[in-house]
N, C-alpha and C positions, 0 to 999 in steps of 0.2 A: 432203112427205117420203112416200117410199115405206113398204111395208111392210119391206121388208129393211133400211131403211136404220133404221126403227124398231126392228125386230130387233136390229142391232148395236150402235145405240146403247142401248136396254137390258142387253143382255150385255157391254158396256162399263163401263156403272156398276155394273151387278153385282160384275163381275170388281172394280174398284176399291175396294170396297164391302167385298167378302173379303178382299182385300190387306190395307185399312186394321184389318179386327177378327182378323185372322191377326197383326196384327204384323208386316208385311213392309215396313212404313213405314220408310225408312233415317233418317225425319228424327225428333230430340229438339223438342217445342215447348215453350216459355220462354212464362210472360206477367211482366210485372213492372211494378208499380203500385208509381206516384213519388208521393211526397208531400213537402210540408216540414214538419219537425221544428216543433211547436206548443208545445213543452213542455220544459223542461229546460234545461241552461247551455247548448244547444246551440239553442235556438229559434230560428228565422227569423220577425222581427217584417217589421211592415209598410214601415218603412223600406230593408230588406236586400230585401223581395220586390219593391220599387220600384226599387229597382239592377240586380236581374238583367237581361241582355238577350240572353246567347246560352248554350246547354249541349251539353255533350258526350257521349257515351253510350259506356261501354269494355265490351268484355267480354272477360272472362279468363278462360283455361284452365288448371285446375291454379297459378292465380298471375300467369300469364303471361299478357300483351297477345297477343291473337290479331283482334280487331277494333277499329276508334275509327268512330265515327261521328260527321262532324263537329257535324250539327246535330241535338240529340235534336227527335224528332216525335211524336206522340201516335199509339196506332192512326188516330186519325180524320182524322189529316193534318194540320192545322196546326201549325205551329211553336209548341212548348209553353211556351219559354222566350220573355218578353218584354219589353222594358220598359214601366212603367206595370201593375205590379202582378201579377208572374208568379200565378197560381192556388197556394194550399194542395195541391189535388187537381190533380196534371197529370196525369194519366191513367196508360194501361194500355199498356205498350210490348207486342209482340209478337216473339219473335224466334226463328229454327229454325235447327238446325245438324244436318250428316250426319254428325258424328266420331259415333264408336260407344262411346268409353269416358272417363272423365274427370271431371270438375267445373268446371262455368261458374259464373263469379261476376259481376256486372254493377257498373260503378259510375258516377256520372254526377257529373260538376263543372261547377258553374253560373259564370258568368263575371261582371263586372262592365260590361263596354262590349259594343256591338253585333257584335263578331266573335269569333271562337273563342280570340283570343288574349290576352285580358283576365286580369285578375286572378281565381284561382278564389277564391268568397267562401262558395260553398256546397257541400258535397259528401255525396255518401254510397254505402252499398255495399253488396251483398246477402250473404249467407250464402254459403258454395257447394254447388249444389245438382250431383247426380251425374246426367251424360247417359244415357237411356234411349230407346233408339231405339224408334221404332213409339208413344209417349207425350206427352200433353199432360201436361208436368208441375203441381203447384199453385201459384197465384201465387203468385211471391214479393214481399214487401214491399220496397221501399228509400226509407228516410225519412232526407233528405237535410238535413243541420244545418249551422248557419251553424258557420265557422271563421274563427280569426285573431283574432278581436273580443276585447280584453281578456286576460285570463288562460287561452282557449282556445287548442289548438294550432294553428298553421297548416296549410293542406289538403295533402294531398300531395301532390307532384306528379303528372303525368299520367303513367302507366304507358306503358313503352318496351316495345320488342317482344324 
């Protein structure tokens, strides 16, 4: 690398740092920690953990569907929901948006078949969080609980656009 290339690289890096520090970054960054509920009426037992085979992530803006991720993946990359004991701590998902206003919430549906057309047996939703361009929001906790068993209400249907 020549001296001129090094200087150009350093100037570019410094400009990127200044832009992100000055709030010029047009994106809001969200981290969503997904876990299975372990206590209470909607607790997910090991039998249900064994049934979970597929998951979907929905992103809602002001209560309306804006994105539907057909296969929920963790930050590390492997499929998070799998037959044979889906982990209690599914992981942290990252999401970014170029929206400049509004509130986002995140919903996860977990199905009992190997594809996303199965019956939803576990579901969870975060509280709505305001979009704040140029910032990483505090980690949102999404605790997914079992639904539709015994006296528990059925899972809500997949959100529609």
